[in-house]
N, C-alpha and C positions, 0 to 999 in steps of 0.2 A: 096393270093395263096401261097402254099409252094414253096420255091425256088425263089420267087420274090425278086429282089434286090432293094436297095434304102435305103436312110437314115431312113425312117420311120420303116424299119424292125430292124434296129440296135439300134436306139435311139428314144425315144418319142420326139415330137416337144416341145421344152422348152417353147414356147409361150402359149401352151395350158394348162399348169399347171402340177402338179406332178402326177395326176391321169387321164391321157387322156382316152377318150373313143375309141372304135374301129376305128372311123373315123380319129383319130389322130395318128394311127400307132401302136396300141397295138398288140403284137404278138398273133397269133391264139392260143386260149385255155387259155390265161392269164386272170386272174380275176382282175378287177380294185379294188383298195383298197377302203373300205367304207369311205364315207365322211359325216360328220355331217351336220345339217341344216345350210344354209348360213346365216350369221348374218344380211344381208340386205334383207332377204326374198328369197323364192324359185325362184322368177323370176329375180333375180339379174344377171347382166352380168357375164359370166365366167371369164372375164378379171379382175374382182375385187377379191382380195384375202386377206387373213389374213396375218399377219407377218410371221407366221410359214410356211404357204404355199408359201409365197414369197421366203423364204430362200431355200426351196426345189427346186422351179423353177430356182432360180439363180444357184444352184449347177448343175442342168441339163444343163443349158445354158453354163456353164463353161466347162463341159465335152465335149460338141460338138463344142467348140470354138466360140460360138456366143458372140458378144460384146454387153454388156448391157449399155445403156445410161440412166441416172437417172436425172429426174427433180423433184424438191420439192417446194411446196408453199401452199398458202391458196386456190387460185382459187375459190374465192367466186362468182364472175361473170366471166364466160369464155368469154372474149372479143377478138376482132381481134388481139390485141397484143399478147395474150396468144397463139392463133392458129399459128401465124407466128413463135413465139418462139419455140413451140413444133415441128412444121414441120422441122425447122432448126436442132433441136436436133436429130430428127429421122434419119437425113442424116448422122449422125456421128457414127452410129452403126447398129446393127441388130435388137435389141429389145429395145423398148422405155418403160421405167418404170416411172410412175408418182406417187409420194406419196403426200398426202395432209395432212395438219395439222388438227387434230381433233378439234371438236367444243370447248371442254373444255380448250384447250391450246391456243386459239386465243384471243389476247388482242388488239383489234383494236377499242375499244369503245363500247358504248351501242348499242345493237341490232345487233352486229356482232358475228358470221357470219350471213349474210342475208339468205343464203341457208344452210340447215343442211348437215352434212358430208355425209350422205347416198346419197343425191341427187347430191352433188358436185362430188362424185365418179362416179355416173351413167352418169353425163354430160360428164366427161372426157372419160369414157369407150365407149361412143357412137362415139367418133372420130375414124375413120378407121385406122389411123396411130399409134394409141396408143395400146400397147400390154398388159401391166399390170397396175393395179391401186391398191394402198394400202393406208389405213388411218393410219397415224402415230399419236398416242395420245400425244406424247411429244411436247414441244414447239419448239425444234430444231430437225434436222435430224441426229445429230451426232451419236447417238446410232444405228440408222438404217444403216447409212453409214458404220459403223464398221462391221456390219453383212453382208450387201449386197456386199460391196467392188466393186462398179461399175467401169467399164472400163472408163467411161466418166461421169462427173457430170456437168450439164449445168445450168448456171444462166443467168439472163438478164444482158444487158450491164451496167446497173446502179450499179451492184455489183463489177465492175472491180476496182473501187476506194473505195469500201466499207471497212471500218476499224472496223466494228462491231465485238465484240468478238465472238458472236454466229456464224457468217459466217466464221470467222477465224478458229474456231474449226472444222467446217464442212470441210473446205478446207484442213486442216491438216489431218483429218481422211481419206479423199480421196487419197491424195498424199502419205501418209505414207503406204497405202495398194496397191500402184502401179498404181493408177488411175490418170487421169488428169482432171483439171477444165477448162472448156471452157465457154466463154461468147458469147451469140448470138449478132447479129448485132445491134439490137435496132433501126432498120430503121422506125418502127412504134411503138410508145410508148403510152400505155394506163395505167390507174391506176384504179383498182376496187374501192378503197377508194374514189377517186375523182369522179368516175361515180356515186357511191351511194350518195355522198354528192350533186352532181348535180341533181340527181333525187329528193332529199329531197327539193331542192330549187324550183323545178318545179311542185310540187304536188299541189293538190287542197288547196285553202286557209284554209278550215276547218281542213285539215290534218296538215297544217303548224301551225295553232292555237293550235291544240292538242299537237304537239311537243313542242310548247312554254309553255303550261301548265305543261307538264311532266318535264320540267326543273325547275319548281318552287319548291324551297326547301320544302314548306308547303304541296306539293302534291306528295312528294316522297312516294313510297309504304310503307317503314318502318314507316314513320310519320303517314300515314293514318291507318296502322295496329294498332298503339297504340290507336287511336281514336276508332276503331272498338272494341278493347278490353274493352273499357269503356261502351259499350252498355249493357253488361250483368247486370241484376238486376235493370236497370232503370225502374221506374214506370210510365207508360203511360196511360192516359185516352183518349179514343176515343168516340166522340159523333156524331151521325148522323144516316141516314137511312140505313137499310139493304136492299140489292138488290139480287135477284137470277139471275145470268147470265146463260142462257141456250144456248148450242151449239147443233144444229141439223145438223148432217152430212148427206148429200143427194147424191144420184146417179147423174150423169151428167144430166142436165135438158133437157126436150123435149118440144114439143109444144102441148098444149091440143087440143083435137079433136073438142070441141064445139066452140072455138074461138081462135084467135092468142094470147094466153097468155102462159107464161112459166109454165111448169108442173114440180114439184119437188117430188121425192119419198124419204122420210126419211129412213135412214138406221140405224143410231145410235144417241143417245142423251146423252149429258153430262151436268151436272149442276155444277156451281161454285159459291161460296160465293162472292158477289160483294158489292159495296158501302162501308159503314163504316166497314162491317165485314171483307173485304179483307185488308183494311188498318190495322185493328187490327191484322190480321194474319201475315201480313208483319212484324209489330213491334215485335210480339212474336217470329217469326222465326229468327229475328235478335238478339234475346237475351233479350228482355224487358219483364217485368211483366205487363200485359195489362188488363184493365177493359173496356168493351164496354157498353155504355149507349145508348139505342135506344128505339123505340116504335115498338111493335110487336102485331099481332092479338091474340085474345084469343084462337085460335084454337091450341090445344096441338099437333096436327099432324104436324103443321108447326114449332112450337117453340121447341119441344123436340129434334128432329134431329139436329137442329141448335145448341142448347145448348150443346148437346153431342159432336158435331164436335169441337166446340170452346174450351170446357173444356179439350178435349184430347190434345189440344195445349197450355193449361195453361191460357186460356183467360176466365176471369170472365164476365158473361153476366148479365146485369141489365137492366130492361125495364119497360116501362109503357104500358098500353093497348091502342090499336087503333082498330077501327072498320073495317078497310080495310085489305085485304090480303097483304102479302109481294109482292112488285113489282117484276115482272119478265120481263127481257129483253131478248127476244128470237132472235137468229141469225141463219139463214139457210146458210150452207156452202156447197160448192162443191169443194172438195179438201181442199186447205187452203184459198180459196177465199170466202168472205162473200157476198152473193148475195141478201139476204132479211133480214130486221130486223123488228120485231114486238114487240112493247112495251105493255105488259099486265099490265097496270098501272092504279090504281085509286088513286086519290089525298088523301094523308094521312092527315086528319084534326083532330087535337087534341082540345078538349074543353079547356076552361081556366084553369080548375082544373088540367087536365093532363099536360098542358104546365108548370104550376108552379111545379108540381111534378117532371117532367123531369129535370127542371133547378135545383131543390133542390137535386135530386139524383146526378146530375153532380157535384154540389158544394160539396156534402158530400164525394164523392169518389175522387175528385180532391185534397182535402186537404192533402192527403198522397202521391200525385204524383209529379214527377219531371216535367212533361210536359203534356199538353192537346192538342188534335187535334180535330178540328171541321170540319165536312164534310157536305156540303149542296149540294145535288144532285137534288135540284129543284123539289122534289116530294110532297111538301106540309107539311113536318114535321115542318119546320121553317117558320114563318112569319118574315118580316123585323124587327118588334119590338122585337119578341122573340129572334132572332139571335143576335141583338144588346145587349139585356139584358144578354144572355148566355155568350157572349164574355166578357162583363164587369165583370160578376160574376167570371168567370174562371181566368181572368187577376189577380185578387187579391189572387188567391189560388196557382198558379204554377209559376215557374221561366220561362218556355218557353211555349208560346201559338202559335200554328200554325193552318193553315186551308187551305181548297181548296174547289172549287165549280165545278159543272158540270151541263150541261143542260141549256136551254134558260130561265128557270124561277128561276135561283138561285138569291141569295141576297148578292153578294160579297161586295157591298158597306156598308152592315150592320155589317160586321165583324170589330170590333173596337179594337184598342190598341193591335194589333197582332204583334208577333215577326217576323212572316213569313207567307205569303200566296203564293200559287203556281198556279195561273190561267194561262190559255192559253192567247195568245195575243188577240184573238177574245173576250174572256170572259172579259178581262180587259177593252178593248175598249167599249164593250157594257155597262159595269157597270159605266164607266166614261163618256159615251156619247161623246167620242172623237174618231171619225172614220178616220180622215184625218191628225191629228197632228202627230208629231214625237213620236216614242215610249218612249224616255226619258221624253217628256212632259207629256204623259199619265201616266207614272209611277210616276212622281213627284206629279201629281194631286191626285192620289190615296193614295200615302204615306202621303201626307199632310192632306187630307180630312178625313182620317180614323185613323190617328195617328199610322200607321203601320211602323215597323222598316225596313222591307226588303221584296222584291218580287223576286220570281223566275218565270219569264214569259216564258212559253214554246212556241216553234214555230215549232213543228213537226220536219221535216227533217233538219231544220236549227239549232236544238239544243235549248238552252235557254239562257236568259240573266238574271244575278243576279243584281238587283238594290238595292242600299241603298242610303240614303241622305248623302250629303257631310257634314262632321263635321264642325261646325261654320257657319258663314254667307254665304261665297262664293259669288263671283260676277256673276251676271246673264250674260249669253251669248247673242248673237245677237237674238236668238229666245226666250230669257227670261227664258229658262228651262235647257239648256244643262249642265250648271255647277252646278246645284242644286243636281244632282244625279250622282253616279258612277255606271257604267254598266260593268259587267264582262261576256264576252261571253264564254259559254261552248258549243262546237260543239256537234252535235249528234254523239254518239260513234258507231252507226250502220247505214250503208247506206240503209238498208232495214229491216223493222220490220216484223217478221213473224205474229205477232198479236199485234197491238197497244193498244188494250183494256187493261186498268188498268195500263199502264206505269206511268201515273200521280200519282196513288195511291202508287206505289213503290217509286217514287221520294219523295213524301210527307213523308212517313214513315221513309225512310233512312235519309233524310235531317233533320227531326225533331230530330232523335236520335243523329245525329252529333252535332247539336246545344246544345242538352241537355248534351253532353259530353265535351262541351267547345270548339268546333271547330269554325273556322271562317266561314263567309258566303261563301267564295269561296270554302273552303273545303267541306262544307255541300252541296253546289250545285254540286260539282264534284262527290262526293260519291253518291248523289241522282241520278245523271245522269248515273252512272255505274249500280245502281240498276234498273233504267228504261231500260237500255240496256239489262240487263239479262232478265227482265220480257218480253220485246218485242221479244226476240229470241225464245220464246216458245209459243205454242198454248194453249190458255185458261188462266183463271184468277187464277194463282197459286202463292203462296207466295214466295218471295226471301229469302233464308236462309243465315245465316252468313258465312257458309263455302264456298258457291258459290261466295258470294261477296268478300271474302278474296282472293280467287283464281283469280277472274277476275281482281282485283286491282293489284295483284302481277304480272299478265301477261301483264299489260299495259307497264311495263318498257322496254320490248324488243319485237319489232314486227318482229319476225323471223318465218320462216315456220317450221312446224313439219313434221315428217316422220313416217309412219307406213307401214311396208311391206304388200303387198296385201294379202298374205296368212294369216298373223296375223289378218288383218282387217276382212277377211272372217270368220275366227274362232271366232272372237268377235261377229260378227253378228249372227252366228249360235248359240253361247251360249246365246245371248240375246233373240233370238227367242225361244229357248228351255225353258228359264226362264219364258218368257211371257206365253208360252203354259201351263206350269205347274201351 
């Protein structure tokens, strides 16, 4: 009202920023100065300001005689010690300013800061006794202190005897500009670094194991990136059955009227290449030159689209004729949950002449390849005798020979002289007929009986174990097996898979390329696990490409949170929806 007296008529409230709204005492008829978009998003607290805004606020506070108390630090985890420290600081003046060190300037070890600067600022701004928050990109607050010139600069009691030159420079900047440095009582002492270290010691054993692996020099991102660079141009032969994976997305189920059975109404269907075809697509997407040798029906309507899809990705398709159609495995889904599976499969039987021709085609194309992959999905393409002959023929043609199996009718025990096979624990136990013995004992029996050099035994949510024989004789342990093999556990990198279908195919392709590039078994197992993690995080049987694999490996080095402002995220979603609609 005109004529109303009070400080809000004469001066803006310095705690509200340099452009207060009417509620902060802006005079009648005055127009607030335009302000650009907030760097932390439209919903960010008004307490958070840029350095330029902070200096304006500080000048306003000085004009009205308000004392500014300044605290500075990392504040990665705001713990009880921080809260008491800041409460004591607020009692020393009128306005409490907290500045935090920016992410890029924090040097407290791998993975720090744990919380990104935007969220650290929001955490502090949420405290009612805090007035201003600002992110300082420099490693020390010296430059900021020269500009802000706080009346009081508050540090924890541990700094009272600190002789670090960085703090000495900060103290000098404060006192030279007429301020004073005060140390809080320190009656309750916490350390963010100690708390984070303590959490690391109490995490799930699988997470602790992952941390141990990430400290292995051979598994450092820069080392693995060198191996990934060697994928390009590797020549890979894939031999096995082609499968069509069909996903039918349905409305939520009801109950049929004629009897108490589930009723599904299909809404959309998507087809994916599966079996040996998706293994070939993984290898091609990772940079290899791939030839796929398989058996296909004489029906051009089935063969031509497959050939065109594969050739677009640089995959050469070579096949013999079979009488049966391509096997189709159909899954009914409600949301992301699979509720019904139907296998439209007829056993693929090749006569003796076609078996010989397939082996000869494999031999012919393997001669120029660096590695060969055999996949047996138990659909009848391979008999035990044929699979043993195929692996023996390919062994003499390539430097690296790998394989995998799936289904209850596979012939894992017929894969001979392999460099690597990647069965599940259940498949390995079934092939070895050892259902109660220890896993190392089962692994050793398979390695010895098939002359295989290494195994990656997958165990679902528990990850996998890489087994290889111990070099030399080795002394038998109490169970007769334990010291004959070395096992390296790689924990599952995802706590929950969106779609587990095909994770083993991604594992096989990536680990094969790693071995072909000269990697160790542990490196191959680790990169294969990352590829399986990527594959399992998406719905459908899609190939894992080299760019995504590189990014995921690079991101394993630091487990920090990321921050995207809500308005930016909404804009991204709107743009994505518009792109999809077009």
